[in-house]
C-alpha positions as a Markdown table, in Angstrom:
| # | Residue | x | y | z |
|---|---|---|---|---|
| 1 | Unk | -22.0 | 8.5 | -79.1 |
| 2 | Unk | -25.8 | 8.6 | -79.0 |
| 3 | Unk | -27.9 | 11.5 | -77.6 |
| 4 | Unk | -25.3 | 14.1 | -78.5 |
| 5 | Unk | -26.6 | 17.2 | -80.3 |
| 6 | Unk | -24.7 | 18.7 | -83.3 |
| 7 | Unk | -25.2 | 22.0 | -85.1 |
| 8 | Unk | -24.1 | 21.6 | -88.7 |
| 9 | Unk | -23.4 | 24.9 | -90.5 |
| 10 | Unk | -22.6 | 25.2 | -94.3 |
| 11 | Unk | -23.9 | 27.3 | -97.2 |
| 12 | Unk | -24.0 | 24.3 | -99.5 |
| 13 | Unk | -27.3 | 22.3 | -99.3 |
| 14 | Unk | -25.6 | 19.1 | -100.5 |
| 15 | Unk | -23.0 | 19.3 | -97.6 |
| 16 | Unk | -25.7 | 19.8 | -95.1 |
| 17 | Unk | -27.7 | 16.9 | -96.5 |
| 18 | Unk | -24.9 | 14.4 | -96.8 |
| 19 | Unk | -23.1 | 15.1 | -93.6 |
| 20 | Unk | -26.3 | 15.5 | -91.7 |
| 21 | Unk | -27.5 | 12.1 | -92.9 |
| 22 | Unk | -24.2 | 10.4 | -91.8 |
| 23 | Unk | -24.4 | 12.0 | -88.3 |
| 24 | Unk | -28.1 | 11.1 | -87.8 |
| 25 | Unk | -27.3 | 7.5 | -89.0 |
| 26 | Unk | -24.8 | 7.3 | -86.1 |
| 27 | Unk | -27.5 | 8.3 | -83.6 |
| 28 | Unk | -26.6 | 12.0 | -83.3 |
| 29 | Unk | -29.3 | 14.7 | -83.1 |
| 30 | Unk | -28.5 | 17.2 | -86.0 |
| 31 | Unk | -29.7 | 20.7 | -86.5 |
| 32 | Unk | -28.6 | 22.6 | -89.7 |
| 33 | Unk | -27.9 | 26.3 | -90.4 |
| 34 | Unk | -27.1 | 27.8 | -93.9 |
| 35 | Unk | -24.9 | 30.7 | -92.7 |
| 36 | Unk | -23.1 | 32.0 | -89.7 |
| 37 | Unk | -25.7 | 34.5 | -88.7 |
| 38 | Unk | -28.4 | 31.8 | -88.6 |
| 39 | Unk | -26.1 | 29.5 | -86.7 |
| 40 | Unk | -25.5 | 32.1 | -84.0 |
| 41 | Unk | -29.2 | 32.8 | -83.7 |
| 42 | Unk | -29.8 | 29.1 | -83.1 |
| 43 | Unk | -27.0 | 28.9 | -80.6 |
| 44 | Unk | -28.5 | 31.8 | -78.6 |
| 45 | Unk | -31.7 | 29.7 | -78.2 |
| 46 | Unk | -30.2 | 26.3 | -77.6 |
| 47 | Unk | -27.0 | 24.6 | -76.4 |
| 48 | Unk | -25.3 | 22.0 | -78.6 |
| 49 | Unk | -22.6 | 19.5 | -77.8 |
| 50 | Unk | -20.7 | 20.2 | -81.0 |
| 51 | Unk | -20.7 | 22.7 | -83.8 |
| 52 | Unk | -19.4 | 21.6 | -87.2 |
| 53 | Unk | -19.0 | 24.7 | -89.4 |
| 54 | Unk | -17.7 | 25.6 | -92.8 |
| 55 | Unk | -14.9 | 28.0 | -92.7 |
| 56 | Unk | -15.8 | 30.2 | -95.7 |
| 57 | Unk | -19.4 | 31.3 | -95.9 |
| 58 | Unk | -21.3 | 34.5 | -96.7 |
| 59 | Unk | -23.1 | 36.2 | -93.8 |
| 60 | Unk | -20.8 | 35.1 | -91.1 |
| 61 | Unk | -17.8 | 32.8 | -91.7 |
| 62 | Unk | -16.6 | 29.9 | -89.6 |
| 63 | Unk | -14.3 | 32.1 | -87.5 |
| 64 | Unk | -17.3 | 34.3 | -86.6 |
| 65 | Unk | -19.4 | 31.2 | -85.6 |
| 66 | Unk | -16.4 | 29.8 | -83.6 |
| 67 | Unk | -16.0 | 33.1 | -81.6 |
| 68 | Unk | -19.7 | 33.5 | -80.9 |
| 69 | Unk | -20.1 | 29.8 | -79.9 |
| 70 | Unk | -17.2 | 30.0 | -77.5 |
| 71 | Unk | -18.5 | 33.3 | -76.2 |
| 72 | Unk | -21.9 | 31.7 | -75.4 |
| 73 | Unk | -20.6 | 28.3 | -74.3 |
| 74 | Unk | -16.8 | 28.2 | -73.5 |
| 75 | Unk | -16.7 | 24.4 | -73.4 |
| 76 | Unk | -18.6 | 23.7 | -76.6 |
| 77 | Unk | -16.8 | 21.6 | -79.2 |
| 78 | Unk | -16.1 | 23.2 | -82.7 |
| 79 | Unk | -14.8 | 21.4 | -85.8 |
| 80 | Unk | -13.9 | 23.5 | -88.8 |
| 81 | Unk | -14.6 | 22.4 | -92.4 |
| 82 | Unk | -12.3 | 23.9 | -95.0 |
| 83 | Unk | -11.5 | 23.6 | -98.7 |
| 84 | Unk | -8.2 | 23.3 | -100.3 |
| 85 | Unk | -5.9 | 26.1 | -99.4 |
| 86 | Unk | -7.7 | 26.9 | -96.3 |
| 87 | Unk | -5.3 | 25.2 | -93.9 |
| 88 | Unk | -3.7 | 28.4 | -92.5 |
| 89 | Unk | -7.1 | 29.8 | -91.7 |
| 90 | Unk | -8.0 | 26.4 | -90.0 |
| 91 | Unk | -4.8 | 26.6 | -87.9 |
| 92 | Unk | -5.9 | 30.1 | -86.8 |
| 93 | Unk | -9.3 | 28.6 | -85.8 |
| 94 | Unk | -7.5 | 26.0 | -83.7 |
| 95 | Unk | -5.6 | 28.8 | -81.9 |
| 96 | Unk | -9.0 | 30.4 | -81.2 |
| 97 | Unk | -10.3 | 27.2 | -79.5 |
| 98 | Unk | -11.5 | 24.9 | -82.3 |
| 99 | Unk | -11.1 | 21.2 | -81.5 |
| 100 | Unk | -10.0 | 20.2 | -85.0 |
| 101 | Unk | -10.5 | 20.8 | -88.7 |
| 102 | Unk | -11.4 | 18.7 | -91.8 |
| 103 | Unk | -10.7 | 19.3 | -95.4 |
| 104 | Unk | -13.7 | 19.0 | -97.8 |
| 105 | Unk | -14.7 | 16.6 | -99.1 |
| 106 | Unk | -14.1 | 14.9 | -95.7 |
| 107 | Unk | -13.8 | 11.2 | -95.0 |
| 108 | Unk | -16.9 | 9.9 | -93.1 |
| 109 | Unk | -14.9 | 7.8 | -90.6 |
| 110 | Unk | -12.5 | 10.7 | -90.1 |
| 111 | Unk | -15.5 | 13.0 | -89.3 |
| 112 | Unk | -17.0 | 10.6 | -86.9 |
| 113 | Unk | -13.7 | 10.0 | -85.1 |
| 114 | Unk | -13.0 | 13.7 | -84.7 |
| 115 | Unk | -16.6 | 14.3 | -83.5 |
| 116 | Unk | -16.1 | 11.5 | -80.9 |
| 117 | Unk | -12.8 | 12.9 | -79.8 |
| 118 | Unk | -14.5 | 16.3 | -79.3 |
| 119 | Unk | -17.1 | 14.7 | -77.2 |
| 120 | Unk | -14.5 | 12.7 | -75.2 |
| 121 | Unk | -12.6 | 16.0 | -74.7 |
| 122 | Unk | -15.8 | 17.7 | -73.4 |
| 123 | Unk | -16.5 | 14.8 | -71.1 |
| 124 | Unk | -13.0 | 14.9 | -69.8 |
| 125 | Unk | -13.1 | 18.6 | -69.3 |
| 126 | Unk | -16.5 | 18.2 | -67.5 |
| 127 | Unk | -15.0 | 15.5 | -65.3 |
| 128 | Unk | -11.9 | 17.7 | -64.6 |
| 129 | Unk | -14.2 | 20.6 | -63.8 |
| 130 | Unk | -16.3 | 18.5 | -61.5 |
| 131 | Unk | -13.1 | 17.1 | -59.9 |
| 132 | Unk | -11.8 | 20.6 | -59.5 |
| 133 | Unk | -15.0 | 21.7 | -57.9 |
| 134 | Unk | -14.9 | 18.6 | -55.7 |
| 135 | Unk | -11.3 | 19.4 | -54.8 |
| 136 | Unk | -12.1 | 23.0 | -54.2 |
| 137 | Unk | -15.0 | 22.0 | -51.9 |
| 138 | Unk | -12.7 | 19.6 | -50.1 |
| 139 | Unk | -10.1 | 22.3 | -49.7 |
| 140 | Unk | -12.8 | 24.6 | -48.3 |
| 141 | Unk | -14.0 | 21.9 | -46.0 |
| 142 | Unk | -10.5 | 21.1 | -44.9 |
| 143 | Unk | -9.7 | 24.7 | -44.2 |
| 144 | Unk | -13.0 | 24.9 | -42.3 |
| 145 | Unk | -12.0 | 21.8 | -40.4 |
| 146 | Unk | -8.5 | 23.2 | -39.7 |
| 147 | Unk | -10.0 | 26.4 | -38.5 |
| 148 | Unk | -12.3 | 24.4 | -36.2 |
| 149 | Unk | -9.3 | 22.3 | -35.0 |
| 150 | Unk | -7.3 | 25.5 | -34.4 |
| 151 | Unk | -10.2 | 27.0 | -32.5 |
| 152 | Unk | -10.7 | 23.7 | -30.5 |
| 153 | Unk | -6.9 | 23.7 | -29.8 |
| 154 | Unk | -7.0 | 27.3 | -28.6 |
| 155 | Unk | -10.1 | 26.5 | -26.5 |
| 156 | Unk | -8.3 | 23.4 | -25.1 |
| 157 | Unk | -5.2 | 25.3 | -24.4 |
| 158 | Unk | -7.2 | 27.9 | -22.6 |
| 159 | Unk | -9.0 | 25.2 | -20.6 |
| 160 | Unk | -5.7 | 23.6 | -19.8 |
| 161 | Unk | -4.3 | 26.9 | -18.7 |
| 162 | Unk | -7.3 | 27.6 | -16.5 |
| 163 | Unk | -7.3 | 24.1 | -15.1 |
| 164 | Unk | -3.5 | 24.3 | -14.4 |
| 165 | Unk | -4.1 | 27.6 | -12.6 |
| 166 | Unk | -6.8 | 25.9 | -10.5 |
| 167 | Unk | -4.6 | 22.9 | -9.8 |
| 168 | Unk | -1.7 | 25.2 | -8.9 |
| 169 | Unk | -4.0 | 27.1 | -6.4 |
| 170 | Unk | -5.2 | 23.8 | -5.0 |
| 171 | Unk | -1.7 | 22.5 | -4.6 |
| 172 | Unk | -0.7 | 25.7 | -2.8 |
| 173 | Unk | -3.7 | 25.4 | -0.6 |
| 174 | Unk | -2.9 | 21.8 | 0.1 |
| 175 | Unk | 0.7 | 22.7 | 0.9 |
| 176 | Unk | -0.6 | 25.4 | 3.4 |
| 177 | Unk | -3.0 | 22.9 | 4.9 |
| 178 | Unk | -0.2 | 20.3 | 5.2 |
| 179 | Unk | 2.1 | 22.9 | 6.8 |
| 180 | Unk | -0.6 | 23.7 | 9.3 |
| 181 | Unk | -1.2 | 20.0 | 10.0 |
| 182 | Unk | 2.5 | 19.5 | 10.5 |
| 183 | Unk | 2.7 | 22.4 | 12.9 |
| 184 | Unk | -0.4 | 21.0 | 14.7 |
| 185 | Unk | 1.2 | 17.6 | 14.8 |
| 186 | Unk | 4.3 | 19.1 | 16.4 |
| 187 | Unk | 2.1 | 20.9 | 18.9 |
| 188 | Unk | 0.3 | 17.7 | 19.7 |
| 189 | Unk | 3.6 | 15.8 | 20.0 |
| 190 | Unk | 4.8 | 18.5 | 22.4 |
| 191 | Unk | 1.6 | 18.3 | 24.3 |
| 192 | Unk | 1.8 | 14.5 | 24.4 |
| 193 | Unk | 5.3 | 14.7 | 25.8 |
| 194 | Unk | 4.1 | 17.2 | 28.4 |
| 195 | Unk | 1.2 | 14.8 | 29.3 |
| 196 | Unk | 3.6 | 11.9 | 29.5 |
| 197 | Unk | 5.9 | 13.9 | 31.7 |
| 198 | Unk | 2.9 | 14.9 | 33.8 |
| 199 | Unk | 1.7 | 11.3 | 33.9 |
| 200 | Unk | 5.1 | 10.1 | 35.0 |
| 201 | Unk | 5.2 | 12.7 | 37.7 |
| 202 | Unk | 1.7 | 11.8 | 38.9 |
| 203 | Unk | 2.7 | 8.1 | 38.9 |
| 204 | Unk | 5.7 | 8.9 | 41.0 |
| 205 | Unk | 3.6 | 11.0 | 43.3 |
| 206 | Unk | 1.0 | 8.2 | 43.6 |
| 207 | Unk | 3.7 | 5.6 | 44.3 |
| 208 | Unk | 5.1 | 7.9 | 46.9 |
| 209 | Unk | 1.7 | 8.4 | 48.4 |
| 210 | Unk | 1.1 | 4.6 | 48.4 |
| 211 | Unk | 4.4 | 4.1 | 50.1 |
| 212 | Unk | 3.6 | 6.8 | 52.6 |
| 213 | Unk | 0.2 | 5.2 | 53.2 |
| 214 | Unk | 1.8 | 1.7 | 53.6 |
| 215 | Unk | 4.3 | 3.2 | 56.0 |
| 216 | Unk | 1.6 | 4.9 | 58.1 |
| 217 | Unk | -0.5 | 1.7 | 58.0 |
| 218 | Unk | 2.5 | -0.3 | 59.2 |
| 219 | Unk | 3.2 | 2.1 | 62.0 |
| 220 | Unk | -0.5 | 2.0 | 63.0 |
| 221 | Unk | -0.5 | -1.7 | 62.8 |
| 222 | Unk | 2.7 | -2.0 | 64.8 |
| 223 | Unk | 1.4 | 0.3 | 67.5 |
| 224 | Unk | -1.9 | -1.5 | 67.5 |
| 225 | Unk | -0.3 | -4.9 | 67.9 |
| 226 | Unk | 2.1 | -3.5 | 70.5 |
| 227 | Unk | -0.6 | -1.7 | 72.6 |
| 228 | Unk | -4.1 | -2.9 | 71.8 |
| 229 | Unk | -3.7 | -6.7 | 71.2 |
| 230 | Unk | -1.9 | -7.3 | 74.6 |
| 231 | Unk | -4.8 | -5.6 | 76.4 |
| 232 | Unk | -7.3 | -7.7 | 74.4 |
| 233 | Unk | -5.5 | -10.9 | 75.3 |
| 234 | Unk | -5.4 | -10.0 | 79.0 |
| 235 | Unk | -9.1 | -9.1 | 78.9 |
| 236 | Unk | -9.8 | -12.4 | 77.1 |
| 237 | Unk | -8.1 | -14.4 | 79.8 |
| 238 | Unk | -10.2 | -12.8 | 82.4 |
| 239 | Unk | -13.6 | -13.4 | 80.8 |
| 240 | Unk | -15.5 | -16.5 | 79.7 |
| 241 | Unk | -18.5 | -17.5 | 77.5 |
| 242 | Unk | -19.6 | -15.2 | 74.7 |
| 243 | Unk | -17.4 | -12.4 | 75.9 |
| 244 | Unk | -14.4 | -14.5 | 75.4 |
| 245 | Unk | -15.5 | -15.3 | 71.8 |
| 246 | Unk | -16.1 | -11.6 | 71.2 |
| 247 | Unk | -12.6 | -10.9 | 72.4 |
| 248 | Unk | -11.2 | -13.5 | 70.0 |
| 249 | Unk | -13.2 | -12.1 | 67.1 |
| 250 | Unk | -12.0 | -8.5 | 67.9 |
| 251 | Unk | -8.4 | -9.7 | 67.9 |
| 252 | Unk | -9.0 | -11.5 | 64.5 |
| 253 | Unk | -10.7 | -8.5 | 63.0 |
| 254 | Unk | -7.9 | -6.2 | 64.1 |
| 255 | Unk | -5.3 | -8.5 | 62.6 |
| 256 | Unk | -7.4 | -8.7 | 59.4 |
| 257 | Unk | -7.7 | -5.0 | 59.1 |
| 258 | Unk | -3.9 | -4.5 | 59.3 |
| 259 | Unk | -3.0 | -7.5 | 57.2 |
| 260 | Unk | -1.2 | -7.2 | 53.9 |
| 261 | Unk | -4.4 | -7.7 | 51.9 |
| 262 | Unk | -6.2 | -4.6 | 50.5 |
| 263 | Unk | -9.6 | -3.6 | 51.9 |
| 264 | Unk | -12.4 | -5.8 | 50.5 |
| 265 | Unk | -14.6 | -3.5 | 48.4 |
| 266 | Unk | -17.0 | -6.3 | 47.5 |
| 267 | Unk | -17.7 | -7.0 | 51.2 |
| 268 | Unk | -18.0 | -3.3 | 51.8 |
| 269 | Unk | -20.6 | -2.9 | 49.0 |
| 270 | Unk | -22.4 | -5.9 | 50.3 |
| 271 | Unk | -23.1 | -4.0 | 53.5 |
| 272 | Unk | -22.7 | -7.1 | 55.8 |
| 273 | Unk | -23.8 | -6.8 | 59.4 |
| 274 | Unk | -21.1 | -7.1 | 62.2 |
| 275 | Unk | -22.2 | -10.7 | 63.1 |
| 276 | Unk | -22.1 | -11.6 | 59.3 |
| 277 | Unk | -18.6 | -10.1 | 59.1 |
| 278 | Unk | -17.6 | -12.4 | 62.1 |
| 279 | Unk | -19.0 | -15.4 | 60.2 |
| 280 | Unk | -17.1 | -14.4 | 57.0 |
| 281 | Unk | -13.9 | -14.1 | 59.1 |
| 282 | Unk | -14.3 | -17.7 | 60.5 |
| 283 | Unk | -15.2 | -19.0 | 57.0 |
| 284 | Unk | -12.0 | -17.6 | 55.7 |
| 285 | Unk | -10.2 | -19.5 | 58.4 |
| 286 | Unk | -11.7 | -22.7 | 57.2 |
| 287 | Unk | -14.1 | -23.3 | 60.1 |
| 288 | Unk | -17.3 | -25.3 | 59.6 |
| 289 | Unk | -20.7 | -24.1 | 60.5 |
| 290 | Unk | -20.6 | -26.1 | 63.8 |
| 291 | Unk | -17.2 | -24.7 | 64.7 |
| 292 | Unk | -18.5 | -21.2 | 64.1 |
| 293 | Unk | -21.7 | -22.0 | 66.1 |
| 294 | Unk | -19.6 | -23.2 | 69.0 |
| 295 | Unk | -17.3 | -20.1 | 68.9 |
| 296 | Unk | -20.2 | -17.7 | 68.7 |
| 297 | Unk | -22.4 | -19.7 | 71.1 |
| 298 | Unk | -25.1 | -20.0 | 68.4 |
| 299 | Unk | -27.0 | -22.8 | 66.8 |
| 300 | Unk | -25.8 | -24.4 | 63.6 |
| 301 | Unk | -29.1 | -23.5 | 62.0 |
| 302 | Unk | -28.5 | -19.8 | 62.9 |
| 303 | Unk | -25.0 | -20.0 | 61.3 |
| 304 | Unk | -26.5 | -21.6 | 58.2 |
| 305 | Unk | -29.1 | -18.8 | 58.0 |
| 306 | Unk | -26.2 | -16.2 | 58.2 |
| 307 | Unk | -24.4 | -18.1 | 55.4 |
| 308 | Unk | -27.5 | -17.8 | 53.2 |
| 309 | Unk | -27.8 | -14.1 | 53.9 |
| 310 | Unk | -24.2 | -13.6 | 53.1 |
| 311 | Unk | -24.6 | -15.5 | 49.7 |
| 312 | Unk | -27.6 | -13.4 | 49.0 |
| 313 | Unk | -25.8 | -10.1 | 49.7 |
| 314 | Unk | -22.8 | -11.2 | 47.7 |
| 315 | Unk | -25.3 | -12.1 | 44.8 |
| 316 | Unk | -24.2 | -15.7 | 44.5 |
| 317 | Unk | -27.4 | -17.2 | 45.9 |
| 318 | Unk | -28.6 | -20.3 | 43.9 |
| 319 | Unk | -25.1 | -20.5 | 42.2 |
| 320 | Unk | -22.9 | -23.5 | 42.5 |
| 321 | Unk | -20.1 | -21.6 | 44.2 |
| 322 | Unk | -18.2 | -22.5 | 47.3 |
| 323 | Unk | -18.6 | -19.7 | 49.8 |
| 324 | Unk | -15.1 | -20.1 | 51.3 |
| 325 | Unk | -13.4 | -20.1 | 47.8 |
| 326 | Unk | -15.5 | -17.1 | 46.7 |
| 327 | Unk | -14.7 | -15.0 | 49.8 |
| 328 | Unk | -11.0 | -16.0 | 49.7 |
| 329 | Unk | -10.8 | -15.1 | 46.0 |
| 330 | Unk | -12.1 | -11.6 | 46.4 |
| 331 | Unk | -9.6 | -10.6 | 49.0 |
């Protein structure tokens, strides 16, 4: 693995030279130290990816270097080199955190393999640490999110409770309004029934009044026919000329007044003169202008003039309406 730094520690120059050459040949950056004290001084100044140290050395043995290296850099890799008979001490080094050990003289391939395993272990530990940090951050973020969700849920529940209270008040208010409306509706229905009863009573009273009026009218008509008309007929027989016509007109008008037809409001509003009313009476009887002229001892031209004035007052002048039909229809 290129670009990895190795601190090689041994009190034998030939070991430093031979192993250092092998490591550098395999693209590793190598720094050497002749004893444990020198190695620890170098470690205090610089970090290394791996320490390969002899176990037995003067001025700080391999166990000393291992403990100091792990104290400075807990994840640093350490491989112990030991001679024959040093296996128990190497096993102790493994318990203290060393990655592995090699017996001198060590096999080159075995050394490189153990070095690469140490680097792989460090990479794996670094990845695990990063993953742990990531997971820890995710847990923290998740807890923060859960806290936010809990707060949001609490806020939402509070809003729902407040809104429910508002809706409850609104429903109660609407119920009160509805009750008042129902009461008002009952009052209106009662008033309507009273009005209907009153209207029925008024209609009955009006019908009674109309019946009484008709009865009075009939009595007056009967008395008029019995008393006035005979006198007019006797007077008519004793006169001649225009006076006789006037008598005939008076009899016709009296009969018209007491006929079964209602009073003609249109003719009343038209404000016709007495002579015009006479002409209207004869027109209703189907008499021509000449007949009316003879009866009234007037000229036909004068009767035509009366007819035009009547059309004007009835507001049908210049209209294609038959005067007799119009007068008859409005009775």
